[in-house]
C-alpha positions as CSV (number, residue, x, y, z in Angstrom):
1,X,-31.4,-49.6,-57.9
2,X,-32.7,-50.9,-61.2
3,X,-36.2,-52.4,-61.4
4,X,-36.4,-55.2,-64.0
5,X,-39.7,-55.3,-65.9
6,X,-40.9,-52.2,-67.6
7,X,-39.4,-51.0,-70.9
8,X,-36.7,-52.8,-72.8
9,X,-35.5,-55.6,-70.5
10,X,-32.7,-56.7,-72.7
11,X,-31.3,-53.1,-72.6
12,X,-31.7,-53.1,-68.9
13,X,-29.5,-56.1,-68.5
14,X,-27.0,-54.8,-71.0
15,X,-26.7,-51.5,-69.1
16,X,-25.9,-53.0,-65.7
17,X,-22.7,-51.9,-64.2
18,X,-20.7,-52.3,-61.0
19,X,-22.7,-51.7,-57.8
20,X,-26.1,-51.8,-59.6
21,X,-28.9,-53.5,-57.6
22,X,-31.3,-55.3,-59.9
23,X,-34.8,-56.0,-58.5
24,X,-36.6,-58.9,-60.2
25,X,-40.0,-60.5,-59.4
26,X,-40.2,-64.2,-59.2
27,X,-42.6,-64.2,-62.1
28,X,-40.1,-62.5,-64.4
29,X,-37.3,-64.6,-63.1
30,X,-39.0,-67.7,-64.3
31,X,-40.1,-66.1,-67.6
32,X,-36.7,-64.5,-68.5
33,X,-34.2,-66.9,-66.9
34,X,-32.5,-67.6,-70.2
35,X,-31.4,-63.9,-70.4
36,X,-30.8,-63.5,-66.7
37,X,-28.7,-66.6,-66.5
38,X,-26.2,-65.0,-68.8
39,X,-25.4,-62.2,-66.3
40,X,-22.9,-63.0,-63.5
41,X,-23.8,-61.3,-60.3
42,X,-21.6,-60.8,-57.3
43,X,-24.5,-61.7,-55.0
44,X,-28.0,-63.1,-55.5
45,X,-30.5,-62.6,-52.7
46,X,-33.9,-64.4,-52.7
47,X,-36.3,-62.5,-50.4
48,X,-39.3,-64.4,-49.1
49,X,-37.5,-67.6,-50.2
50,X,-40.4,-69.8,-49.4
51,X,-41.3,-68.9,-53.0
52,X,-38.9,-71.7,-54.1
53,X,-40.0,-74.2,-51.5
54,X,-41.2,-76.6,-54.2
55,X,-38.1,-77.7,-56.0
56,X,-40.0,-78.8,-59.1
57,X,-41.6,-75.5,-59.9
58,X,-40.3,-73.2,-62.7
59,X,-39.4,-70.5,-60.3
60,X,-37.2,-72.8,-58.2
61,X,-35.5,-74.2,-61.3
62,X,-34.9,-70.7,-62.6
63,X,-33.5,-69.6,-59.3
64,X,-30.9,-72.4,-59.4
65,X,-29.7,-71.2,-62.8
66,X,-28.7,-67.7,-61.5
67,X,-25.0,-67.2,-61.8
68,X,-23.6,-65.5,-58.6
69,X,-20.5,-65.7,-56.5
70,X,-22.5,-65.5,-53.3
71,X,-26.1,-66.6,-52.6
72,X,-28.4,-65.6,-49.7
73,X,-32.0,-66.3,-48.9
74,X,-34.2,-64.5,-46.4
75,X,-37.5,-65.9,-45.1
76,X,-39.8,-65.9,-42.1
77,X,-41.2,-69.3,-43.0
78,X,-38.3,-71.6,-44.0
79,X,-40.5,-74.7,-43.4
80,X,-44.3,-74.5,-44.0
81,X,-45.4,-78.1,-44.5
82,X,-42.5,-80.6,-44.8
83,X,-38.7,-80.8,-44.7
84,X,-38.5,-81.1,-48.5
85,X,-39.0,-77.3,-48.5
86,X,-35.8,-76.7,-46.6
87,X,-34.0,-79.0,-49.1
88,X,-35.2,-76.9,-52.0
89,X,-33.9,-73.6,-50.5
90,X,-30.6,-75.2,-49.5
91,X,-30.2,-76.7,-53.0
92,X,-30.2,-73.1,-54.2
93,X,-27.8,-71.9,-51.5
94,X,-25.4,-74.8,-51.4
95,X,-26.1,-77.5,-54.0
96,X,-25.1,-81.0,-52.9
97,X,-24.9,-80.2,-49.1
98,X,-28.0,-82.3,-48.4
99,X,-27.6,-84.7,-51.3
100,X,-30.3,-85.2,-54.0
101,X,-34.0,-84.8,-53.2
102,X,-34.7,-88.6,-53.1
103,X,-31.6,-89.2,-50.9
104,X,-32.7,-86.4,-48.6
105,X,-36.2,-87.8,-48.2
106,X,-34.8,-91.2,-47.4
107,X,-32.1,-89.9,-45.0
108,X,-34.1,-87.2,-43.2
109,X,-37.6,-86.6,-44.5
110,X,-39.2,-89.8,-43.7
111,X,-37.2,-90.6,-40.5
112,X,-37.8,-87.2,-39.0
113,X,-41.3,-86.5,-40.0
114,X,-42.9,-90.0,-40.0
115,X,-40.8,-91.8,-37.4
116,X,-39.7,-89.0,-35.1
117,X,-36.1,-90.1,-35.4
118,X,-34.2,-87.8,-33.0
119,X,-30.8,-88.7,-34.2
120,X,-31.7,-87.9,-37.8
121,X,-33.1,-84.6,-36.7
122,X,-30.0,-83.7,-34.7
123,X,-27.8,-84.7,-37.7
124,X,-29.8,-82.4,-40.0
125,X,-29.5,-79.5,-37.6
126,X,-25.8,-80.0,-37.4
127,X,-25.6,-79.8,-41.2
128,X,-27.8,-76.7,-41.4
129,X,-26.5,-74.7,-38.4
130,X,-23.4,-73.1,-40.1
131,X,-25.6,-71.7,-42.9
132,X,-28.5,-70.3,-40.8
133,X,-28.6,-67.0,-39.0
134,X,-31.9,-66.8,-37.1
135,X,-33.3,-63.6,-35.6
136,X,-36.8,-63.6,-34.1
137,X,-38.9,-60.5,-34.2
138,X,-38.6,-59.9,-30.5
139,X,-34.8,-59.8,-30.9
140,X,-34.6,-57.2,-33.6
141,X,-37.7,-55.1,-33.0
142,X,-37.8,-54.6,-29.3
143,X,-39.6,-51.2,-29.5
144,X,-42.7,-52.6,-31.3
145,X,-46.0,-52.1,-29.5
146,X,-47.7,-55.2,-28.0
147,X,-49.6,-57.7,-30.1
148,X,-52.7,-59.6,-28.9
149,X,-54.3,-62.6,-30.5
150,X,-57.9,-63.4,-29.9
151,X,-59.9,-66.4,-31.2
152,X,-63.5,-65.6,-31.8
153,X,-65.6,-68.7,-32.0
154,X,-68.8,-68.2,-34.0
155,X,-71.8,-70.4,-33.4
156,X,-73.5,-71.5,-36.6
157,X,-77.3,-71.6,-37.1
158,X,-79.1,-74.9,-37.1
159,X,-79.5,-74.7,-40.9
160,X,-75.8,-73.8,-41.4
161,X,-74.7,-76.7,-39.2
162,X,-76.9,-79.1,-41.0
163,X,-75.5,-77.9,-44.3
164,X,-72.0,-78.4,-43.0
165,X,-72.7,-81.9,-41.8
166,X,-74.2,-82.9,-45.1
167,X,-71.1,-81.7,-46.9
168,X,-69.0,-83.7,-44.4
169,X,-71.0,-86.9,-44.9
170,X,-70.8,-86.7,-48.7
171,X,-67.1,-86.2,-48.3
172,X,-66.8,-89.3,-46.2
173,X,-68.8,-91.3,-48.7
174,X,-66.5,-90.2,-51.6
175,X,-63.3,-91.4,-49.9
176,X,-64.6,-94.4,-48.0
177,X,-63.1,-97.1,-50.2
178,X,-59.8,-95.4,-51.3
179,X,-56.4,-97.0,-50.7
180,X,-53.8,-95.2,-48.7
181,X,-51.9,-93.8,-51.7
182,X,-51.0,-90.5,-53.2
183,X,-54.2,-90.3,-55.2
184,X,-56.3,-90.9,-52.1
185,X,-54.3,-88.2,-50.3
186,X,-55.2,-85.7,-53.0
187,X,-58.8,-86.7,-52.8
188,X,-58.8,-86.3,-49.1
189,X,-57.2,-82.8,-49.3
190,X,-59.8,-81.8,-51.9
191,X,-62.7,-82.9,-49.6
192,X,-61.1,-81.1,-46.6
193,X,-60.8,-78.0,-48.7
194,X,-64.6,-78.2,-49.6
195,X,-65.3,-78.7,-45.9
196,X,-63.3,-75.6,-45.0
197,X,-65.2,-73.6,-47.5
198,X,-68.5,-74.8,-46.0
199,X,-67.3,-73.6,-42.6
200,X,-66.7,-70.1,-44.1
201,X,-69.9,-69.7,-46.0
202,X,-72.4,-72.2,-47.5
203,X,-72.4,-70.2,-50.8
204,X,-68.7,-71.1,-51.3
205,X,-69.9,-74.7,-51.7
206,X,-73.4,-74.2,-53.2
207,X,-73.7,-70.7,-54.8
208,X,-77.5,-71.1,-55.0
209,X,-78.2,-71.8,-51.4
210,X,-80.0,-69.1,-49.3
211,X,-78.5,-70.2,-46.0
212,X,-76.8,-67.3,-44.3
213,X,-73.3,-67.4,-42.8
214,X,-73.0,-66.7,-39.1
215,X,-69.3,-65.9,-39.6
216,X,-70.1,-63.2,-42.1
217,X,-72.7,-61.7,-39.8
218,X,-70.1,-61.8,-37.0
219,X,-67.5,-60.2,-39.1
220,X,-69.9,-57.3,-40.1
221,X,-70.7,-56.7,-36.4
222,X,-67.0,-56.7,-35.5
223,X,-66.3,-54.3,-38.3
224,X,-69.1,-52.0,-37.2
225,X,-67.7,-51.9,-33.7
226,X,-64.2,-51.2,-34.9
227,X,-65.2,-48.4,-37.2
228,X,-67.3,-46.7,-34.5
229,X,-64.3,-46.7,-32.3
230,X,-62.1,-45.2,-35.0
231,X,-60.0,-48.2,-35.8
232,X,-58.8,-49.5,-39.1
233,X,-58.5,-53.2,-39.9
234,X,-56.9,-55.6,-42.4
235,X,-59.2,-58.5,-43.3
236,X,-57.5,-61.7,-44.7
237,X,-59.0,-64.8,-46.3
238,X,-57.4,-67.6,-48.2
239,X,-60.5,-67.8,-50.4
240,X,-61.0,-65.0,-53.0
241,X,-64.7,-66.1,-53.2
242,X,-65.0,-65.5,-49.5
243,X,-63.7,-61.9,-49.9
244,X,-66.2,-61.4,-52.8
245,X,-69.1,-62.2,-50.5
246,X,-67.7,-59.8,-47.9
247,X,-67.4,-57.1,-50.6
248,X,-71.0,-57.6,-51.6
249,X,-72.2,-56.7,-48.1
250,X,-69.7,-53.8,-47.7
251,X,-70.8,-52.3,-51.0
252,X,-74.4,-52.6,-50.0
253,X,-73.7,-50.7,-46.8
254,X,-71.6,-48.1,-48.6
255,X,-68.5,-48.9,-46.6
256,X,-65.2,-47.6,-48.2
257,X,-62.4,-50.2,-48.4
258,X,-59.3,-51.2,-50.3
259,X,-58.9,-54.6,-51.9
260,X,-56.2,-56.8,-53.5
261,X,-55.8,-60.4,-54.5
262,X,-53.4,-62.4,-56.7
263,X,-54.9,-60.9,-59.9
264,X,-54.4,-57.3,-58.8
265,X,-51.8,-55.6,-61.1
266,X,-48.7,-54.2,-59.5
267,X,-49.6,-50.6,-60.0
268,X,-53.1,-51.0,-58.6
269,X,-51.7,-52.9,-55.7
270,X,-49.3,-50.1,-54.9
271,X,-52.1,-47.5,-55.3
272,X,-54.4,-49.4,-53.0
273,X,-51.7,-49.6,-50.3
274,X,-50.9,-45.9,-50.6
275,X,-54.6,-45.0,-50.4
276,X,-55.1,-47.0,-47.3
277,X,-52.0,-45.5,-45.6
278,X,-53.4,-42.1,-46.5
279,X,-56.7,-42.9,-44.7
280,X,-58.9,-43.7,-47.7
281,X,-61.0,-46.5,-46.2
282,X,-61.2,-48.2,-42.8
283,X,-60.8,-51.7,-44.2
284,X,-58.3,-53.5,-46.4
285,X,-59.5,-56.8,-47.8
286,X,-56.6,-59.0,-48.8
287,X,-56.2,-62.6,-50.1
288,X,-53.8,-64.4,-47.7
289,X,-51.3,-65.6,-50.3
290,X,-51.3,-62.4,-52.4
291,X,-50.9,-60.0,-49.5
292,X,-49.3,-62.0,-46.7
293,X,-45.9,-60.5,-47.4
294,X,-44.2,-57.5,-48.9
295,X,-46.8,-54.9,-47.6
296,X,-46.5,-52.1,-45.1
297,X,-49.9,-51.4,-43.7
298,X,-49.3,-49.7,-40.4
299,X,-52.4,-47.5,-40.7
300,X,-54.3,-50.6,-39.4
301,X,-54.2,-51.5,-35.7
302,X,-56.5,-54.5,-36.1
303,X,-56.1,-57.7,-38.2
304,X,-58.9,-60.1,-38.9
305,X,-58.4,-63.6,-40.2
306,X,-61.6,-65.0,-41.7
307,X,-60.4,-68.6,-42.0
308,X,-57.5,-70.5,-40.4
309,X,-54.7,-71.6,-42.7
310,X,-53.0,-75.0,-42.1
311,X,-49.7,-73.3,-41.0
312,X,-49.8,-70.5,-38.5
313,X,-46.5,-69.1,-39.8
314,X,-48.4,-67.9,-42.9
315,X,-51.0,-66.2,-40.8
316,X,-48.2,-64.6,-38.7
317,X,-46.6,-63.1,-41.7
318,X,-49.9,-61.7,-42.8
319,X,-50.6,-60.2,-39.4
320,X,-47.2,-58.6,-39.5
321,X,-48.3,-56.3,-42.3
322,X,-49.7,-54.1,-39.5
323,X,-47.3,-55.1,-36.7
324,X,-44.0,-53.8,-38.1
325,X,-41.6,-50.9,-38.0
326,X,-43.7,-47.7,-38.0
327,X,-46.6,-49.1,-36.0
328,X,-47.2,-46.9,-32.8
329,X,-50.3,-48.5,-31.5
330,X,-51.0,-51.9,-30.0
331,X,-52.2,-54.4,-32.6
332,X,-55.1,-56.8,-32.0
333,X,-55.5,-59.9,-34.2
334,X,-58.8,-61.7,-34.4
335,X,-59.2,-65.2,-35.7
336,X,-62.8,-66.1,-36.7
337,X,-63.4,-69.8,-36.2
338,X,-66.7,-71.6,-36.8
339,X,-67.5,-73.7,-33.7
340,X,-67.9,-77.4,-34.1
341,X,-66.1,-77.6,-37.5
342,X,-62.8,-78.5,-39.1
343,X,-61.6,-75.0,-38.3
344,X,-61.2,-75.9,-34.6
345,X,-59.2,-78.9,-35.6
346,X,-56.9,-76.8,-37.7
347,X,-56.2,-74.6,-34.7
348,X,-55.3,-77.7,-32.7
349,X,-52.8,-78.6,-35.4
350,X,-51.0,-75.3,-35.3
351,X,-48.8,-76.5,-32.5
352,X,-47.5,-79.4,-34.6
353,X,-46.7,-77.0,-37.5
354,X,-44.7,-74.7,-35.3
355,X,-42.7,-77.7,-34.1
356,X,-41.8,-78.6,-37.6
357,X,-39.9,-75.4,-38.1
358,X,-38.7,-75.2,-34.5
359,X,-37.0,-78.6,-34.7
360,X,-34.5,-77.2,-37.1
361,X,-34.3,-73.6,-35.8
362,X,-34.8,-73.9,-32.1
363,X,-33.7,-77.4,-31.1
364,X,-37.1,-79.2,-30.8
365,X,-36.8,-82.8,-31.7
366,X,-40.4,-83.7,-32.5
367,X,-42.4,-83.2,-35.6
368,X,-45.3,-84.6,-37.5
369,X,-46.7,-84.7,-41.1
370,X,-50.2,-85.8,-41.9
371,X,-50.5,-89.3,-43.4
372,X,-53.5,-90.5,-45.5
373,X,-54.9,-92.1,-42.3
374,X,-54.5,-88.9,-40.3
375,X,-56.2,-86.9,-43.1
376,X,-59.1,-89.4,-43.1
377,X,-59.4,-89.2,-39.3
378,X,-59.4,-85.4,-39.6
379,X,-62.3,-85.6,-42.0
380,X,-64.2,-88.0,-39.8
381,X,-63.8,-85.9,-36.7
382,X,-64.2,-82.4,-38.3
């Protein structure tokens, strides 16, 4: 096995021989694709292939330039948001099978997602079926201990709820007159993001506010109970700022923990994982996107999600850092949700997101994607 990155990378490529396995990060793939594209590989494997779900990104474009006799992708989330993501991965695997991006959107994307066209969905499944080998976790890991998911609804204080409602009303005012176009969609998503931050902690919207977060207090109480019972936990949030606020309280209480986010260097990331697995710290604070895959953290038997992500598959992958080969204890997953906020609506949407993937992989024929009007309705009812 040859790891591409440290030292003279040109010499690394020049020294490759038969049966060598070259490991390349997606970041270096995009950065050094001119050099990598000159090497012909017998097989190219993209692990966690949702990394190329956006066909217009540099990493997706770089992946398509790889020269290989055989191409394989592996992923636990082939579709996170819309069918265009499956097109991008298939365009790497089998260019031309699904036509061009625009043609695919007209033939399958809009009919299936917007109109619920069952015939179009069935036709797409028939095209994809010969190229997909699906194995669920229950099929391949029958000896894993049980996994339990619990939703903890946290009741906000009066001040916190008033703060949240003020943020929501300002958001509605900002988008009241917009047309149902792409720009309005981006504005709505931005306002929804602000509302989600408000549901996590008022300081994520207004750093100067003195309003406390009921969710943070609930988390600290949960952590205290788990530590007293001798358990270790992974704590995930999609917002690095949210983790920063948690760290402030843990530091003040002299609680030992490990931490990583997208800015953590590879060596520090590996060191933090090794330290946690050795027992150094009862908690591991992790940003959802940075630590939702590629980690083995079986020292933990509890997982805490501080804020719900739009797609439950992303949360599932993060939870599986603890619920994987090597885990001997039952795993409990807590999802902290602020009552009466957009977070409850996101949980309601999780079923639709699961259907989007299932329609291609498990035969379901219904799916939805959020239009501008649906986003506006979500903001109004959040």
